[in-house]
DOTIFI-677298 format. One record per residue (C-alpha): x, y, z; chain. Coordinates in Angstrom, 1 decimal, padded with zeros to 4 digits. Layout:
BEGIN
LUMMAR      u      v      w chain
LUMMAR      X      Y      Z     A
...
This chain:
BEGIN
LUMMAR      u      v      w chain
LUMMAR  105.4  111.4  072.3     A
LUMMAR  104.1  107.8  072.9     A
LUMMAR  107.7  106.5  072.8     A
LUMMAR  108.8  109.1  075.3     A
LUMMAR  105.9  108.3  077.6     A
LUMMAR  106.5  104.6  077.4     A
LUMMAR  110.0  105.2  078.6     A
LUMMAR  108.5  106.4  081.9     A
LUMMAR  107.5  103.3  083.9     A
LUMMAR  105.2  105.4  086.1     A
LUMMAR  102.8  106.0  083.2     A
LUMMAR  103.5  103.2  080.7     A
LUMMAR  100.8  101.0  082.3     A
LUMMAR  098.3  103.9  082.0     A
LUMMAR  099.0  104.2  078.3     A
LUMMAR  098.7  100.5  077.8     A
LUMMAR  095.3  100.4  079.6     A
LUMMAR  094.1  103.3  077.6     A
LUMMAR  095.2  101.7  074.3     A
LUMMAR  093.5  098.4  075.3     A
LUMMAR  090.3  100.3  076.1     A
LUMMAR  090.3  102.2  072.9     A
LUMMAR  090.9  099.1  070.7     A
LUMMAR  088.1  097.2  072.4     A
LUMMAR  085.7  100.0  072.9     A
LUMMAR  082.9  098.5  070.9     A
LUMMAR  083.0  095.3  073.1     A
LUMMAR  083.2  096.9  076.5     A
LUMMAR  081.3  095.1  079.2     A
LUMMAR  080.8  098.3  081.1     A
LUMMAR  078.9  099.8  078.2     A
LUMMAR  075.4  100.3  079.6     A
LUMMAR  073.7  100.3  076.2     A
LUMMAR  074.6  096.7  075.4     A
LUMMAR  074.0  094.4  078.3     A
LUMMAR  072.4  095.7  081.5     A
LUMMAR  072.2  093.9  084.8     A
LUMMAR  068.5  093.5  084.3     A
LUMMAR  069.0  091.9  080.9     A
LUMMAR  071.3  089.4  082.5     A
LUMMAR  068.8  088.6  085.2     A
LUMMAR  066.0  088.2  082.7     A
LUMMAR  068.0  085.7  080.7     A
LUMMAR  068.9  083.8  083.8     A
LUMMAR  065.3  083.6  084.7     A
LUMMAR  064.4  082.3  081.3     A
LUMMAR  067.2  079.7  081.5     A
LUMMAR  065.9  078.6  084.9     A
LUMMAR  062.3  078.3  083.6     A
LUMMAR  063.5  076.2  080.7     A
LUMMAR  065.4  073.9  083.0     A
LUMMAR  062.5  073.6  085.4     A
LUMMAR  064.5  075.0  088.3     A
LUMMAR  062.4  076.1  091.2     A
LUMMAR  063.2  079.3  093.1     A
LUMMAR  065.5  080.2  094.8     A
LUMMAR  067.5  080.4  091.6     A
LUMMAR  071.1  081.5  090.8     A
LUMMAR  071.6  085.1  089.9     A
LUMMAR  074.4  087.7  089.9     A
LUMMAR  075.6  089.2  093.1     A
LUMMAR  075.4  093.0  093.1     A
LUMMAR  078.0  094.9  095.2     A
LUMMAR  078.5  098.6  095.8     A
LUMMAR  081.9  099.6  097.2     A
LUMMAR  081.9  103.2  098.6     A
LUMMAR  085.4  104.6  098.0     A
LUMMAR  087.9  103.8  095.3     A
LUMMAR  091.1  103.9  097.3     A
LUMMAR  093.4  101.0  098.1     A
LUMMAR  090.9  099.4  100.5     A
LUMMAR  088.1  099.6  097.9     A
LUMMAR  090.2  098.1  095.2     A
LUMMAR  091.7  095.3  097.3     A
LUMMAR  088.3  094.4  098.6     A
LUMMAR  086.9  094.3  095.0     A
LUMMAR  089.7  092.1  093.9     A
LUMMAR  089.5  089.5  096.6     A
LUMMAR  085.7  089.5  096.8     A
LUMMAR  085.4  088.9  093.0     A
LUMMAR  088.0  086.2  093.2     A
LUMMAR  086.2  084.5  096.1     A
LUMMAR  082.8  084.5  094.4     A
LUMMAR  084.3  083.2  091.1     A
LUMMAR  086.1  080.4  092.9     A
LUMMAR  082.8  079.3  094.6     A
LUMMAR  081.0  079.4  091.3     A
LUMMAR  083.6  077.4  089.6     A
LUMMAR  084.0  074.8  092.4     A
LUMMAR  080.3  074.2  092.7     A
LUMMAR  079.9  073.9  089.0     A
LUMMAR  082.7  071.4  088.8     A
LUMMAR  081.1  069.5  091.7     A
LUMMAR  077.9  069.1  089.8     A
LUMMAR  079.7  068.0  086.7     A
LUMMAR  077.7  070.4  084.5     A
LUMMAR  080.7  072.7  083.7     A
LUMMAR  078.4  075.7  084.1     A
LUMMAR  077.3  077.8  087.1     A
LUMMAR  073.6  077.7  086.2     A
LUMMAR  072.7  074.5  088.0     A
LUMMAR  075.2  074.9  090.8     A
LUMMAR  073.9  075.0  094.4     A
LUMMAR  075.8  078.3  095.0     A
LUMMAR  073.2  081.1  095.1     A
LUMMAR  075.0  083.3  092.7     A
LUMMAR  075.8  082.9  089.0     A
LUMMAR  078.2  085.9  088.7     A
LUMMAR  079.2  089.2  090.5     A
LUMMAR  078.9  092.8  089.5     A
LUMMAR  080.9  095.4  091.6     A
LUMMAR  080.4  099.1  091.3     A
LUMMAR  083.2  101.3  092.8     A
LUMMAR  081.7  104.6  093.8     A
LUMMAR  084.1  107.5  094.4     A
LUMMAR  083.2  111.1  095.2     A
LUMMAR  086.2  112.5  093.3     A
LUMMAR  086.5  112.1  089.5     A
LUMMAR  089.7  110.1  089.9     A
LUMMAR  090.3  106.8  091.8     A
LUMMAR  093.2  105.6  094.0     A
LUMMAR  092.5  107.7  097.1     A
LUMMAR  095.7  108.3  099.2     A
LUMMAR  097.9  106.6  096.5     A
LUMMAR  097.2  109.6  094.2     A
LUMMAR  096.7  112.3  096.9     A
LUMMAR  098.6  111.1  100.0     A
LUMMAR  101.7  109.2  099.0     A
LUMMAR  104.8  111.5  098.8     A
LUMMAR  105.5  112.4  095.2     A
LUMMAR  109.2  111.4  095.6     A
LUMMAR  108.0  107.9  096.3     A
LUMMAR  107.0  106.8  092.8     A
LUMMAR  107.6  103.2  093.5     A
LUMMAR  104.7  103.3  096.0     A
LUMMAR  102.4  105.1  093.6     A
LUMMAR  103.0  102.3  091.1     A
LUMMAR  100.4  100.3  092.9     A
LUMMAR  098.0  102.3  090.8     A
LUMMAR  099.0  100.0  087.9     A
LUMMAR  097.9  096.9  089.9     A
LUMMAR  094.5  098.5  090.5     A
LUMMAR  094.1  099.5  086.9     A
LUMMAR  094.9  095.9  085.9     A
LUMMAR  091.5  094.8  087.3     A
LUMMAR  089.8  096.8  084.6     A
LUMMAR  092.4  095.8  082.0     A
LUMMAR  091.8  092.1  082.7     A
LUMMAR  088.1  092.6  082.3     A
LUMMAR  088.5  094.3  079.0     A
LUMMAR  090.7  091.5  077.7     A
LUMMAR  088.2  088.9  078.8     A
LUMMAR  085.3  090.8  077.2     A
LUMMAR  087.2  091.2  073.9     A
LUMMAR  087.6  087.4  073.7     A
LUMMAR  083.9  086.9  073.8     A
LUMMAR  082.8  086.9  070.2     A
LUMMAR  079.3  085.8  071.0     A
LUMMAR  077.3  088.7  072.3     A
LUMMAR  075.1  086.3  074.2     A
LUMMAR  078.1  085.0  076.2     A
LUMMAR  078.3  086.6  079.6     A
LUMMAR  081.3  087.2  081.8     A
LUMMAR  081.0  085.9  085.3     A
LUMMAR  082.2  089.2  086.7     A
LUMMAR  082.2  092.9  085.9     A
LUMMAR  083.6  096.0  087.6     A
LUMMAR  082.4  099.5  087.0     A
LUMMAR  083.8  102.8  088.2     A
LUMMAR  081.5  105.7  089.2     A
LUMMAR  083.6  108.8  089.9     A
LUMMAR  082.3  112.2  090.9     A
LUMMAR  079.5  110.5  092.8     A
LUMMAR  079.1  111.2  096.6     A
LUMMAR  077.3  108.7  098.7     A
LUMMAR  075.3  110.3  101.6     A
LUMMAR  074.5  113.5  099.8     A
LUMMAR  073.7  112.5  096.2     A
LUMMAR  072.8  108.9  097.1     A
LUMMAR  071.5  107.9  100.5     A
LUMMAR  073.1  104.8  102.0     A
LUMMAR  069.6  103.3  102.5     A
LUMMAR  069.1  103.4  098.7     A
LUMMAR  072.3  101.6  098.0     A
LUMMAR  071.2  099.0  100.6     A
LUMMAR  067.9  098.5  098.7     A
LUMMAR  069.6  098.3  095.3     A
LUMMAR  072.5  096.1  096.0     A
LUMMAR  073.0  092.7  097.7     A
LUMMAR  076.1  094.0  099.5     A
LUMMAR  077.3  097.5  100.4     A
LUMMAR  080.9  097.9  101.5     A
LUMMAR  082.1  101.2  103.1     A
LUMMAR  085.7  101.9  102.1     A
LUMMAR  085.8  105.7  102.2     A
LUMMAR  088.7  106.1  104.6     A
LUMMAR  089.6  108.6  107.3     A
LUMMAR  090.5  111.8  105.3     A
LUMMAR  087.6  114.0  106.5     A
LUMMAR  089.1  115.3  109.7     A
LUMMAR  092.2  115.5  111.9     A
LUMMAR  093.1  114.7  115.5     A
LUMMAR  093.6  117.9  117.4     A
LUMMAR  096.2  119.3  119.8     A
LUMMAR  093.6  121.2  121.8     A
LUMMAR  096.0  123.9  122.8     A
LUMMAR  095.7  127.7  122.7     A
LUMMAR  096.3  129.3  119.3     A
LUMMAR  095.5  126.2  117.3     A
LUMMAR  092.3  127.6  115.8     A
LUMMAR  092.9  131.3  115.9     A
LUMMAR  096.3  131.9  114.3     A
LUMMAR  097.1  131.9  110.6     A
LUMMAR  099.9  129.6  109.6     A
LUMMAR  098.6  126.5  111.5     A
LUMMAR  097.6  123.7  109.2     A
LUMMAR  097.2  120.0  109.5     A
LUMMAR  099.7  117.7  107.7     A
LUMMAR  096.7  116.2  106.0     A
LUMMAR  095.8  119.5  104.4     A
LUMMAR  099.5  120.2  103.5     A
LUMMAR  100.0  116.7  101.9     A
LUMMAR  096.8  117.0  100.0     A
LUMMAR  097.8  120.4  098.6     A
LUMMAR  101.3  119.3  097.4     A
LUMMAR  099.8  116.2  095.9     A
LUMMAR  097.3  118.3  093.8     A
LUMMAR  094.1  117.3  095.6     A
LUMMAR  091.3  119.5  094.0     A
LUMMAR  089.7  120.3  097.4     A
LUMMAR  092.9  121.7  099.0     A
LUMMAR  094.2  124.2  096.5     A
LUMMAR  093.3  127.1  098.9     A
LUMMAR  096.2  125.9  101.1     A
LUMMAR  098.7  127.1  098.5     A
LUMMAR  098.3  130.9  099.2     A
LUMMAR  098.5  130.2  103.0     A
LUMMAR  101.7  128.3  102.6     A
LUMMAR  103.1  131.0  100.3     A
LUMMAR  102.4  133.8  102.8     A
LUMMAR  104.1  131.8  105.5     A
LUMMAR  107.3  130.9  103.6     A
LUMMAR  107.7  134.2  101.7     A
LUMMAR  106.5  137.0  104.0     A
LUMMAR  108.4  139.8  102.4     A
LUMMAR  108.3  140.6  098.7     A
LUMMAR  111.7  140.4  097.2     A
LUMMAR  112.5  141.0  093.6     A
LUMMAR  115.7  139.0  094.0     A
LUMMAR  113.8  135.8  094.9     A
LUMMAR  114.3  133.1  092.2     A
LUMMAR  112.7  129.7  091.6     A
LUMMAR  115.5  128.1  093.6     A
LUMMAR  115.8  130.6  096.4     A
LUMMAR  115.7  129.1  099.9     A
LUMMAR  112.9  130.4  102.2     A
LUMMAR  114.1  131.9  105.4     A
LUMMAR  111.0  130.6  107.2     A
LUMMAR  111.2  128.1  110.1     A
LUMMAR  108.6  125.3  110.0     A
LUMMAR  107.6  123.2  113.0     A
LUMMAR  106.0  119.8  112.3     A
LUMMAR  104.2  118.4  115.4     A
LUMMAR  104.2  114.6  115.4     A
LUMMAR  106.7  111.9  114.5     A
LUMMAR  105.0  109.4  112.2     A
LUMMAR  105.9  108.7  108.6     A
LUMMAR  103.7  111.5  107.3     A
LUMMAR  105.5  114.0  109.5     A
LUMMAR  108.9  112.9  108.1     A
LUMMAR  107.5  113.0  104.6     A
LUMMAR  106.4  116.6  105.1     A
LUMMAR  109.8  117.6  106.5     A
LUMMAR  111.6  116.0  103.5     A
LUMMAR  109.4  117.7  100.9     A
LUMMAR  110.0  121.1  102.6     A
LUMMAR  113.7  120.5  102.6     A
LUMMAR  114.0  119.3  099.0     A
LUMMAR  111.9  122.0  097.5     A
LUMMAR  111.7  122.4  093.7     A
LUMMAR  115.2  121.0  092.9     A
LUMMAR  114.3  117.7  094.6     A
LUMMAR  110.8  117.4  093.2     A
LUMMAR  111.1  118.6  089.6     A
LUMMAR  110.9  115.1  088.1     A
LUMMAR  107.9  114.0  090.2     A
LUMMAR  104.2  114.5  089.7     A
LUMMAR  104.2  117.4  092.2     A
LUMMAR  102.1  120.2  090.5     A
LUMMAR  104.1  123.1  089.1     A
LUMMAR  102.0  125.5  091.1     A
LUMMAR  103.3  123.8  094.3     A
LUMMAR  106.9  123.9  093.2     A
LUMMAR  106.5  127.6  092.5     A
LUMMAR  105.6  128.1  096.2     A
LUMMAR  108.3  125.7  097.7     A
LUMMAR  111.1  127.0  095.4     A
LUMMAR  114.5  126.1  096.8     A
LUMMAR  113.0  124.7  100.0     A
LUMMAR  112.9  125.9  103.6     A
LUMMAR  115.9  126.9  105.7     A
LUMMAR  114.9  125.0  108.9     A
LUMMAR  112.3  122.3  109.7     A
LUMMAR  111.8  120.9  113.3     A
LUMMAR  110.0  117.6  113.8     A
LUMMAR  108.7  117.5  117.3     A
LUMMAR  107.5  114.6  119.4     A
LUMMAR  106.4  114.2  123.1     A
LUMMAR  108.1  110.9  123.6     A
LUMMAR  111.6  109.5  122.9     A
LUMMAR  113.1  108.1  119.7     A
LUMMAR  112.4  104.5  120.7     A
LUMMAR  108.7  105.2  120.8     A
LUMMAR  108.6  107.2  117.5     A
LUMMAR  106.0  106.0  115.0     A
LUMMAR  108.3  106.5  111.9     A
LUMMAR  110.1  103.7  110.1     A
LUMMAR  113.8  103.5  109.2     A
LUMMAR  113.1  104.0  105.5     A
LUMMAR  111.7  107.5  106.1     A
LUMMAR  114.3  108.3  108.7     A
LUMMAR  117.2  107.3  106.5     A
LUMMAR  115.9  109.5  103.7     A
LUMMAR  116.3  112.5  106.1     A
LUMMAR  119.8  111.5  107.2     A
LUMMAR  120.8  111.2  103.5     A
LUMMAR  119.5  114.6  102.3     A
LUMMAR  122.9  116.2  102.4     A
LUMMAR  124.7  113.2  100.8     A
LUMMAR  122.0  113.0  098.1     A
LUMMAR  122.7  116.5  097.0     A
LUMMAR  119.7  118.3  098.4     A
LUMMAR  121.7  120.9  100.4     A
LUMMAR  120.1  120.0  103.7     A
LUMMAR  121.7  118.6  106.9     A
LUMMAR  119.9  116.3  109.4     A
LUMMAR  120.3  117.1  113.1     A
LUMMAR  119.5  115.1  116.2     A
LUMMAR  120.5  116.0  119.8     A
LUMMAR  122.5  113.3  121.6     A
LUMMAR  121.3  114.5  125.0     A
LUMMAR  117.7  113.9  123.9     A
LUMMAR  118.5  110.4  122.8     A
LUMMAR  120.2  109.7  126.1     A
LUMMAR  117.2  111.1  128.1     A
LUMMAR  114.9  108.8  126.2     A
LUMMAR  116.9  105.7  126.7     A
LUMMAR  115.3  104.7  130.0     A
LUMMAR  115.4  101.2  131.4     A
LUMMAR  112.0  100.6  129.9     A
LUMMAR  113.2  101.9  126.5     A
LUMMAR  116.1  099.5  126.7     A
LUMMAR  113.7  096.7  127.5     A
LUMMAR  111.5  097.7  124.5     A
LUMMAR  114.5  097.4  122.2     A
LUMMAR  115.3  093.9  123.5     A
LUMMAR  111.7  092.7  123.6     A
LUMMAR  109.5  091.3  120.8     A
LUMMAR  109.4  093.5  117.8     A
LUMMAR  112.3  095.5  119.0     A
LUMMAR  114.6  094.8  116.1     A
LUMMAR  113.3  097.7  113.8     A
LUMMAR  113.5  100.1  116.7     A
LUMMAR  117.1  098.9  117.4     A
LUMMAR  118.1  099.8  113.8     A
LUMMAR  116.5  103.2  114.2     A
LUMMAR  118.3  103.8  117.5     A
LUMMAR  121.7  102.9  115.9     A
LUMMAR  121.0  105.2  113.0     A
LUMMAR  120.1  108.1  115.2     A
LUMMAR  123.0  107.5  117.6     A
LUMMAR  125.5  107.4  114.7     A
LUMMAR  124.1  110.6  113.3     A
LUMMAR  124.2  112.4  116.7     A
LUMMAR  127.9  111.4  117.1     A
LUMMAR  128.9  113.1  113.8     A
LUMMAR  130.6  116.5  114.0     A
LUMMAR  128.1  119.1  112.9     A
LUMMAR  130.0  122.1  114.3     A
LUMMAR  130.5  123.6  110.8     A
LUMMAR  127.6  122.4  108.6     A
LUMMAR  128.0  123.0  104.9     A
LUMMAR  124.3  122.9  104.0     A
LUMMAR  122.0  126.0  103.7     A
LUMMAR  119.0  124.0  105.0     A
LUMMAR  118.5  121.7  108.0     A
LUMMAR  115.9  119.2  109.3     A
LUMMAR  116.1  118.7  113.1     A
LUMMAR  114.2  116.0  114.9     A
LUMMAR  113.4  116.9  118.5     A
LUMMAR  112.3  114.4  121.2     A
LUMMAR  110.7  114.8  124.6     A
LUMMAR  109.0  118.1  123.8     A
LUMMAR  105.2  118.5  124.3     A
LUMMAR  103.6  121.6  122.6     A
LUMMAR  101.4  123.5  125.1     A
LUMMAR  100.6  126.7  123.2     A
LUMMAR  100.9  128.4  119.9     A
LUMMAR  101.7  132.1  120.2     A
LUMMAR  101.5  134.9  117.7     A
LUMMAR  104.2  136.7  115.9     A
LUMMAR  105.4  139.8  117.7     A
LUMMAR  104.8  141.9  114.6     A
LUMMAR  101.5  140.3  113.6     A
LUMMAR  099.0  139.2  116.2     A
LUMMAR  097.1  137.2  113.6     A
LUMMAR  099.9  134.9  112.6     A
LUMMAR  101.8  132.1  114.4     A
LUMMAR  105.2  133.0  115.6     A
LUMMAR  106.3  130.4  118.2     A
LUMMAR  105.5  126.9  119.5     A
LUMMAR  105.7  126.8  123.3     A
LUMMAR  106.8  123.3  124.4     A
LUMMAR  107.3  121.7  127.8     A
LUMMAR  110.2  119.3  128.1     A
LUMMAR  109.1  115.8  129.2     A
LUMMAR  110.5  112.7  130.7     A
LUMMAR  109.3  109.1  130.2     A
LUMMAR  107.7  107.2  133.0     A
LUMMAR  106.1  103.7  133.1     A
LUMMAR  106.8  100.1  132.1     A
LUMMAR  108.1  098.9  128.8     A
LUMMAR  105.4  099.4  126.1     A
LUMMAR  103.4  101.7  128.4     A
LUMMAR  105.7  104.6  128.9     A
LUMMAR  104.1  108.0  128.9     A
LUMMAR  105.5  111.6  128.7     A
LUMMAR  105.4  113.5  131.9     A
LUMMAR  106.0  117.3  132.0     A
LUMMAR  109.1  118.5  133.8     A
LUMMAR  108.0  122.2  134.1     A
LUMMAR  110.9  123.3  131.9     A
LUMMAR  109.8  125.2  128.8     A
LUMMAR  111.3  125.9  125.4     A
LUMMAR  110.0  128.1  122.6     A
LUMMAR  110.5  127.1  118.9     A
LUMMAR  110.3  129.9  116.3     A
LUMMAR  107.7  129.0  113.7     A
LUMMAR  106.4  130.8  110.6     A
LUMMAR  104.4  127.7  109.7     A
LUMMAR  103.1  124.9  112.0     A
LUMMAR  102.0  121.6  110.6     A
LUMMAR  100.1  119.3  112.9     A
LUMMAR  100.7  115.6  112.1     A
LUMMAR  099.2  113.6  115.0     A
LUMMAR  096.7  111.5  113.0     A
LUMMAR  093.5  111.5  111.0     A
LUMMAR  089.9  111.0  112.1     A
LUMMAR  087.2  109.1  110.3     A
LUMMAR  083.7  110.7  110.0     A
LUMMAR  080.3  109.1  109.5     A
LUMMAR  078.7  109.5  106.1     A
LUMMAR  075.6  111.6  105.9     A
LUMMAR  072.7  109.4  106.8     A
LUMMAR  074.6  107.3  109.3     A
LUMMAR  073.8  109.6  112.2     A
LUMMAR  071.6  108.0  114.8     A
LUMMAR  072.1  104.4  113.4     A
LUMMAR  074.6  103.4  116.1     A
LUMMAR  077.1  102.4  113.4     A
LUMMAR  079.8  104.9  114.2     A
LUMMAR  082.2  104.9  117.2     A
LUMMAR  083.1  108.6  117.8     A
LUMMAR  085.9  107.6  120.2     A
LUMMAR  087.9  105.5  117.7     A
LUMMAR  086.4  107.5  114.7     A
LUMMAR  085.7  104.2  113.0     A
LUMMAR  082.6  102.3  111.8     A
LUMMAR  081.6  099.7  114.4     A
LUMMAR  082.1  096.2  113.0     A
LUMMAR  083.0  092.6  113.7     A
LUMMAR  085.5  091.5  111.1     A
LUMMAR  084.1  094.0  108.7     A
LUMMAR  080.4  093.2  109.2     A
LUMMAR  078.3  096.0  110.7     A
LUMMAR  076.0  095.0  113.6     A
LUMMAR  072.4  094.1  113.1     A
LUMMAR  070.5  092.5  110.2     A
LUMMAR  071.7  094.5  107.3     A
LUMMAR  073.9  094.1  104.2     A
LUMMAR  076.5  096.6  105.3     A
LUMMAR  080.2  095.9  105.5     A
LUMMAR  083.4  098.1  106.0     A
LUMMAR  087.0  097.9  105.1     A
LUMMAR  090.2  100.0  105.3     A
LUMMAR  090.9  102.9  107.6     A
LUMMAR  087.3  103.6  108.4     A
LUMMAR  087.2  100.0  109.7     A
LUMMAR  090.4  099.8  111.7     A
LUMMAR  091.6  103.4  112.0     A
LUMMAR  094.3  105.3  110.1     A
LUMMAR  097.1  102.9  110.7     A
LUMMAR  099.5  100.8  108.5     A
LUMMAR  100.8  101.1  105.0     A
LUMMAR  099.0  100.5  101.7     A
LUMMAR  099.8  096.8  101.9     A
LUMMAR  098.0  096.6  105.3     A
LUMMAR  094.8  096.9  103.4     A
LUMMAR  095.3  093.5  101.8     A
LUMMAR  094.8  091.4  104.9     A
LUMMAR  092.1  093.8  106.1     A
LUMMAR  090.2  093.4  102.8     A
LUMMAR  090.5  089.6  103.0     A
LUMMAR  089.1  089.7  106.5     A
LUMMAR  086.0  091.7  105.3     A
LUMMAR  085.6  089.5  102.2     A
LUMMAR  085.5  086.4  104.5     A
LUMMAR  082.6  088.0  106.4     A
LUMMAR  080.8  088.8  103.2     A
LUMMAR  081.1  085.2  101.9     A
LUMMAR  079.7  083.9  105.2     A
LUMMAR  076.9  086.4  104.9     A
LUMMAR  075.9  085.5  101.4     A
LUMMAR  076.1  081.8  102.3     A
LUMMAR  073.8  082.2  105.3     A
LUMMAR  071.4  084.8  104.0     A
LUMMAR  068.1  083.9  102.5     A
LUMMAR  068.4  083.9  098.6     A
LUMMAR  066.0  086.2  096.8     A
LUMMAR  063.0  084.3  095.4     A
LUMMAR  061.0  085.0  092.3     A
LUMMAR  058.2  087.5  093.1     A
LUMMAR  060.2  089.3  095.8     A
LUMMAR  061.7  092.7  095.1     A
LUMMAR  065.2  092.2  093.8     A
LUMMAR  068.1  094.7  094.3     A
LUMMAR  068.5  096.5  091.0     A
LUMMAR  072.2  097.2  091.4     A
LUMMAR  073.9  099.1  088.5     A
LUMMAR  070.7  099.8  086.6     A
LUMMAR  069.1  101.5  089.7     A
LUMMAR  072.3  103.5  090.2     A
LUMMAR  072.3  104.7  086.6     A
LUMMAR  068.6  105.7  086.8     A
LUMMAR  069.1  107.6  090.0     A
LUMMAR  072.1  109.5  088.7     A
LUMMAR  070.4  110.4  085.5     A
LUMMAR  067.3  111.6  087.4     A
LUMMAR  069.5  113.7  089.7     A
LUMMAR  071.5  115.1  086.8     A
LUMMAR  074.8  113.8  088.2     A
LUMMAR  077.5  113.2  085.6     A
LUMMAR  079.4  110.1  086.7     A
LUMMAR  082.9  109.6  085.5     A
LUMMAR  083.4  106.1  084.1     A
LUMMAR  086.6  104.2  083.8     A
LUMMAR  086.7  105.3  080.2     A
LUMMAR  086.4  108.9  081.3     A
LUMMAR  089.1  108.5  083.8     A
LUMMAR  091.5  107.2  081.2     A
LUMMAR  090.8  110.4  079.2     A
LUMMAR  091.8  112.4  082.3     A
LUMMAR  095.0  110.3  082.5     A
LUMMAR  095.8  110.9  078.8     A
LUMMAR  095.4  114.6  079.2     A
LUMMAR  097.6  114.8  082.3     A
LUMMAR  100.5  113.0  080.6     A
LUMMAR  100.2  115.1  077.4     A
LUMMAR  103.5  116.6  076.6     A
LUMMAR  102.0  120.1  076.3     A
LUMMAR  101.3  120.0  080.0     A
LUMMAR  104.6  118.7  081.2     A
LUMMAR  107.5  120.8  082.4     A
LUMMAR  110.1  118.1  081.4     A
LUMMAR  110.3  114.7  079.8     A
LUMMAR  110.9  113.2  083.2     A
LUMMAR  107.7  114.5  084.8     A
LUMMAR  105.2  111.6  085.0     A
LUMMAR  102.1  113.8  084.8     A
LUMMAR  100.8  117.3  085.5     A
LUMMAR  097.6  116.7  087.5     A
LUMMAR  094.4  118.7  087.0     A
LUMMAR  093.8  120.8  090.2     A
LUMMAR  090.1  121.4  089.9     A
LUMMAR  087.1  119.1  089.5     A
LUMMAR  085.8  121.2  086.6     A
LUMMAR  089.0  120.7  084.7     A
LUMMAR  088.9  117.0  085.3     A
LUMMAR  085.3  116.7  084.1     A
LUMMAR  086.2  118.7  081.0     A
LUMMAR  089.1  116.3  080.2     A
LUMMAR  086.8  113.3  081.0     A
LUMMAR  084.2  114.4  078.5     A
LUMMAR  086.7  115.2  075.7     A
LUMMAR  086.5  113.0  072.6     A
């Protein structure tokens, strides 16, 4: 089984990490029973006393990162690297070769990644489309942080020798409810919020949005088809929408007669349309849960992707668009349709100026691809399924099905035209209406961040932008709070966007620890990891360690769970099943 798993690049790195972990288990730095943070501090104090160093004295920097998604991992990586470089450079400057006598206030760094789910990686695991495995492979880069740590620890034969850095994972721990932010601030030198914007959605605020069944956010739908444990209730709703009538002749590859309307034209909207069109035949070799494939079956007969503005203003990239245009060519039995008249209506003088202006090259490529597609003869389509992208349509109301007043049946749209200067065009209603049949409506107009419990009344959260107020990642006031990722800048960009964002926050952290008053002997010191362990034990919270997570990974890739040799993994769909796998020996 191992040879077969190693042949799959998506999981080979996981197996390697797990093997490394098992072989060096007795030497793990993360093992609380061997060398706690307090023991390290005590030894540093003793060394300082022996060397006659007066306080303030060097000690290890303790950092709590709330959220183990891409933003949390990147920030951990670059902060650890920055601190170690300072330690090494100051040690070299003194000529001692060690960090003990260096003027830098810290002799090492301990980072604790705290995640409310038992599994790390955030949107990489639960947001990236399952047919984009090359994007999900960034998980291996994040896992390498722990892998590198284990390798370094294994090379330390002397138990008294300490690593300059350590990283620990605390899954299944929710900050705000199980741990107040104020406690983290008192335990740790630095607290970094990296919990993202996955708690809520931007709203259409139109009639029927809250009252009709069959209206979901794309966030909910994406989380469901990626196996998120908190969104498994979405499955039965989708199934009722796609397969309204019981039919004994329906097979696992039957095409649903349902019509789906996706409102919004970002990459998530196009991902959703593609997943619905592909269905089980196009996702069988991905990590899409089997239960999801059993609902999607052969895919959906018709998907409309609707936007208020023109194609030049669309928020999607050419990669996602090209995947839709290639559905038929790639053998997924789905055509792509765009209306030439809508492209022409959107090509205003301002739109032409936008294509010619700075940053217009990607939009020009998109324009060409859409124009070429619209010019093709689609009078006799050979496909049984279709994805149609519609422009200049503004949804104004969701109305019920004629035969079921509780379920959505149509999306009422007003046709729009563009007005305004280049870069500032806005859709204006024309008064002409159009109804789109809809058995399922997926709203994909953006995510909203929410404050953690305990942040209310602290003036740290901007409800307008749904982000934490900050200046280059530092929260206002005299505190040790920082922020990174979506909850810092808003839900924009790709996974790689978090790299520069993390570096920006890390730069602010480094300025803070350079300018802040070092802790002196006799003052109350943050207790970091030890205080967190004690609190979780007292509260009866079973945290999932990195070791435990690797046990979850091993169980998910076990051949007995997989539907084929090509499937990367079969995810656990409940927290209880994850915790059971995490605690297995």
